[in-house]
N, CA, C and O atoms as a Tinker XYZ file with bonds, in Angstrom:
   192  protein
     1  N     92.234000   94.265000   79.649000    73     2
     2  CA    92.081000   93.128000   78.767000    64     1     3
     3  C     93.158000   93.158000   77.687000    63     2     4     5
     4  O     93.704000   92.116000   77.322000    81     3
     5  N     93.461000   94.339000   77.181000    73     3     6
     6  CA    94.457000   94.458000   76.116000    64     5     7
     7  C     95.829000   93.989000   76.590000    63     6     8     9
     8  O     96.567000   93.367000   75.825000    81     7
     9  N     96.172000   94.275000   77.824000    73     7    10
    10  CA    97.465000   93.830000   78.352000    64     9    11
    11  C     97.565000   92.309000   78.325000    63    10    12    13
    12  O     98.569000   91.761000   77.870000    81    11
    13  N     96.538000   91.628000   78.806000    73    11    14
    14  CA    96.549000   90.168000   78.845000    64    13    15
    15  C     96.566000   89.595000   77.440000    63    14    16    17
    16  O     97.280000   88.628000   77.172000    81    15
    17  N     95.789000   90.180000   76.543000    73    15    18
    18  CA    95.743000   89.693000   75.166000    64    17    19
    19  C     97.091000   89.810000   74.474000    63    18    20    21
    20  O     97.361000   89.091000   73.512000    81    19
    21  N     97.937000   90.710000   74.956000    73    19    22
    22  CA    99.256000   90.896000   74.348000    64    21    23
    23  C    100.385000   90.327000   75.200000    63    22    24    25
    24  O    101.542000   90.716000   75.042000    81    23
    25  N    100.050000   89.409000   76.102000    73    23    26
    26  CA   101.070000   88.652000   76.796000    64    25    27
    27  C    101.513000   89.130000   78.164000    63    26    28    29
    28  O    102.416000   88.531000   78.748000    81    27
    29  N    100.917000   90.184000   78.698000    73    27    30
    30  CA   101.314000   90.649000   80.032000    64    29    31
    31  C    100.961000   89.593000   81.066000    63    30    32    33
    32  O     99.830000   89.107000   81.094000    81    31
    33  N    101.917000   89.232000   81.915000    73    31    34
    34  CA   101.696000   88.180000   82.908000    64    33    35
    35  C    101.821000   88.680000   84.348000    63    34    36    37
    36  O    101.826000   87.872000   85.277000    81    35
    37  N    101.919000   89.972000   84.548000    73    35    38
    38  CA   102.031000   90.524000   85.894000    64    37    39
    39  C    100.678000   90.607000   86.574000    63    38    40    41
    40  O     99.658000   90.248000   85.987000    81    39
    41  N    100.670000   91.083000   87.820000    73    39    42
    42  CA    99.399000   91.225000   88.542000    64    41    43
    43  C     98.524000   92.313000   87.911000    63    42    44    45
    44  O     99.020000   93.355000   87.482000    81    43
    45  N     97.237000   92.054000   87.865000    73    43    46
    46  CA    96.282000   92.996000   87.277000    64    45    47
    47  C     95.119000   93.156000   88.250000    63    46    48    49
    48  O     94.699000   92.190000   88.886000    81    47
    49  N     94.609000   94.356000   88.363000    73    47    50
    50  CA    93.452000   94.620000   89.209000    64    49    51
    51  C     92.663000   95.780000   88.645000    63    50    52    53
    52  O     93.050000   96.388000   87.648000    81    51
    53  N     91.560000   96.076000   89.289000    73    51    54
    54  CA    90.764000   97.225000   88.867000    64    53    55
    55  C     90.154000   97.895000   90.091000    63    54    56    57
    56  O     89.930000   97.265000   91.125000    81    55
    57  N     89.898000   99.164000   89.945000    73    55    58
    58  CA    89.210000   99.953000   90.964000    64    57    59
    59  C     88.023000  100.579000   90.252000    63    58    60    61
    60  O     88.185000  101.212000   89.209000    81    59
    61  N     86.839000  100.408000   90.807000    73    59    62
    62  CA    85.638000  100.858000   90.104000    64    61    63
    63  C     84.739000  101.693000   91.005000    63    62    64    65
    64  O     84.730000  101.543000   92.226000    81    63
    65  N     83.993000  102.565000   90.368000    73    63    66
    66  CA    82.976000  103.336000   91.091000    64    65    67
    67  C     81.800000  102.432000   91.423000    63    66    68    69
    68  O     81.670000  101.336000   90.878000    81    67
    69  N     80.962000  102.894000   92.308000    73    67    70
    70  CA    79.751000  102.146000   92.653000    64    69    71
    71  C     78.862000  102.015000   91.425000    63    70    72    73
    72  O     78.842000  102.902000   90.572000    81    71
    73  N     78.131000  100.917000   91.334000    73    71    74
    74  CA    77.214000  100.692000   90.221000    64    73    75
    75  C     75.922000  101.446000   90.516000    63    74    76    77
    76  O     74.977000  100.898000   91.084000    81    75
    77  N     75.905000  102.708000   90.119000    73    75    78
    78  CA    74.789000  103.578000   90.451000    64    77    79
    79  C     74.753000  104.752000   89.476000    63    78    80    81
    80  O     75.737000  105.033000   88.793000    81    79
    81  N     73.631000  105.419000   89.419000    73    79    82
    82  CA    73.593000  106.662000   88.657000    64    81    83
    83  C     74.458000  107.678000   89.395000    63    82    84    85
    84  O     74.680000  107.545000   90.598000    81    83
    85  N     74.945000  108.682000   88.688000    73    83    86
    86  CA    75.797000  109.696000   89.316000    64    85    87
    87  C     74.934000  110.909000   89.655000    63    86    88    89
    88  O     74.445000  111.591000   88.755000    81    87
    89  N     74.743000  111.182000   90.942000    73    87    90
    90  CA    73.948000  112.343000   91.328000    64    89    91
    91  C     74.692000  113.642000   91.027000    63    90    92    93
    92  O     75.901000  113.637000   90.790000    81    91
    93  N     73.978000  114.720000   91.038000    73    91    94
    94  CA    74.576000  116.024000   90.781000    64    93    95
    95  C     75.146000  116.626000   92.054000    63    94    96    97
    96  O     74.738000  116.271000   93.160000    81    95
    97  N     76.081000  117.526000   91.888000    73    95    98
    98  CA    76.625000  118.277000   93.014000    64    97    99
    99  C     77.500000  117.442000   93.932000    63    98   100   101
   100  O     78.072000  116.434000   93.517000    81    99
   101  N     77.599000  117.867000   95.180000    73    99   102
   102  CA    78.481000  117.200000   96.138000    64   101   103
   103  C     78.143000  115.722000   96.357000    63   102   104   105
   104  O     79.015000  114.942000   96.740000    81   103
   105  N     76.902000  115.336000   96.122000    73   103   106
   106  CA    76.507000  113.939000   96.311000    64   105   107
   107  C     77.240000  113.005000   95.349000    63   106   108   109
   108  O     77.315000  111.802000   95.597000    81   107
   109  N     77.779000  113.542000   94.261000    73   107   110
   110  CA    78.521000  112.709000   93.309000    64   109   111
   111  C     79.705000  112.036000   93.991000    63   110   112   113
   112  O     80.112000  110.944000   93.595000    81   111
   113  N     80.258000  112.679000   95.010000    73   111   114
   114  CA    81.397000  112.113000   95.723000    64   113   115
   115  C     81.079000  110.825000   96.459000    63   114   116   117
   116  O     81.990000  110.110000   96.877000    81   115
   117  N     79.800000  110.518000   96.623000    73   115   118
   118  CA    79.435000  109.285000   97.323000    64   117   119
   119  C     79.515000  108.059000   96.427000    63   118   120   121
   120  O     79.563000  106.940000   96.937000    81   119
   121  N     79.530000  108.234000   95.102000    73   119   122
   122  CA    79.572000  107.075000   94.194000    64   121   123
   123  C     80.778000  107.074000   93.260000    63   122   124   125
   124  O     81.131000  106.026000   92.720000    81   123
   125  N     81.417000  108.227000   93.059000    73   123   126
   126  CA    82.566000  108.280000   92.154000    64   125   127
   127  C     83.857000  107.955000   92.893000    63   126   128   129
   128  O     83.964000  108.173000   94.100000    81   127
   129  N     84.838000  107.432000   92.159000    73   127   130
   130  CA    86.149000  107.150000   92.740000    64   129   131
   131  C     86.832000  108.431000   93.177000    63   130   132   133
   132  O     86.696000  109.476000   92.540000    81   131
   133  N     87.553000  108.336000   94.252000    73   131   134
   134  CA    88.378000  109.460000   94.688000    64   133   135
   135  C     89.830000  109.155000   94.331000    63   134   136   137
   136  O     90.162000  108.022000   93.982000    81   135
   137  N     90.685000  110.158000   94.418000    73   135   138
   138  CA    92.115000  109.921000   94.194000    64   137   139
   139  C     92.646000  108.913000   95.208000    63   138   140   141
   140  O     93.508000  108.094000   94.890000    81   139
   141  N     92.125000  108.979000   96.428000    73   139   142
   142  CA    92.540000  108.038000   97.461000    64   141   143
   143  C     92.171000  106.599000   97.122000    63   142   144   145
   144  O     92.943000  105.677000   97.383000    81   143
   145  N     90.980000  106.407000   96.534000    73   143   146
   146  CA    90.569000  105.060000   96.119000    64   145   147
   147  C     91.531000  104.498000   95.076000    63   146   148   149
   148  O     91.913000  103.330000   95.134000    81   147
   149  N     91.914000  105.341000   94.127000    73   147   150
   150  CA    92.831000  104.917000   93.067000    64   149   151
   151  C     94.208000  104.620000   93.651000    63   150   152   153
   152  O     94.829000  103.612000   93.312000    81   151
   153  N     94.684000  105.504000   94.531000    73   151   154
   154  CA    95.976000  105.288000   95.187000    64   153   155
   155  C     95.975000  103.983000   95.973000    63   154   156   157
   156  O     96.913000  103.192000   95.872000    81   155
   157  N     94.920000  103.758000   96.757000    73   155   158
   158  CA    94.837000  102.541000   97.565000    64   157   159
   159  C     94.822000  101.292000   96.686000    63   158   160   161
   160  O     95.451000  100.289000   97.022000    81   159
   161  N     94.112000  101.348000   95.571000    73   159   162
   162  CA    94.088000  100.216000   94.645000    64   161   163
   163  C     95.456000   99.947000   94.048000    63   162   164   165
   164  O     95.856000   98.792000   93.901000    81   163
   165  N     96.176000  101.005000   93.701000    73   163   166
   166  CA    97.525000  100.853000   93.143000    64   165   167
   167  C     98.482000  100.275000   94.180000    63   166   168   169
   168  O     99.320000   99.437000   93.850000    81   167
   169  N     98.365000  100.715000   95.423000    73   167   170
   170  CA    99.230000  100.190000   96.481000    64   169   171
   171  C     98.954000   98.712000   96.740000    63   170   172   173
   172  O     99.889000   97.940000   96.953000    81   171
   173  N     97.693000   98.310000   96.724000    73   171   174
   174  CA    97.355000   96.895000   96.900000    64   173   175
   175  C     97.916000   96.054000   95.759000    63   174   176   177
   176  O     98.417000   94.952000   95.982000    81   175
   177  N     97.833000   96.575000   94.541000    73   175   178
   178  CA    98.361000   95.856000   93.382000    64   177   179
   179  C     99.875000   95.736000   93.467000    63   178   180   181
   180  O    100.440000   94.714000   93.076000    81   179
   181  N    100.530000   96.767000   93.971000    73   179   182
   182  CA   101.992000   96.740000   94.095000    64   181   183
   183  C    102.449000   95.694000   95.108000    63   182   184   185
   184  O    103.564000   95.181000   95.006000    81   183
   185  N    101.601000   95.372000   96.085000    73   183   186
   186  CA   101.935000   94.351000   97.081000    64   185   187
   187  C    101.847000   92.939000   96.508000    63   186   188   189
   188  O    102.460000   92.011000   97.036000    81   187
   189  N    101.080000   92.778000   95.420000    73   187   190
   190  CA   100.843000   91.442000   94.839000    64   189   191
   191  C    102.089000   90.866000   94.203000    63   190   192
   192  O    102.055000   89.756000   93.673000    81   191
């Protein structure tokens, strides 16, 4: 939001975790973003 409020006109996107509570232990990986999710989101934005 801050970028747009200050005049940025380039492509903008977001990558978000699932809308859920975060379980403990290894199950947290089912709802939290992974590095791959962030990378994939950045690559999609770069194509825009």
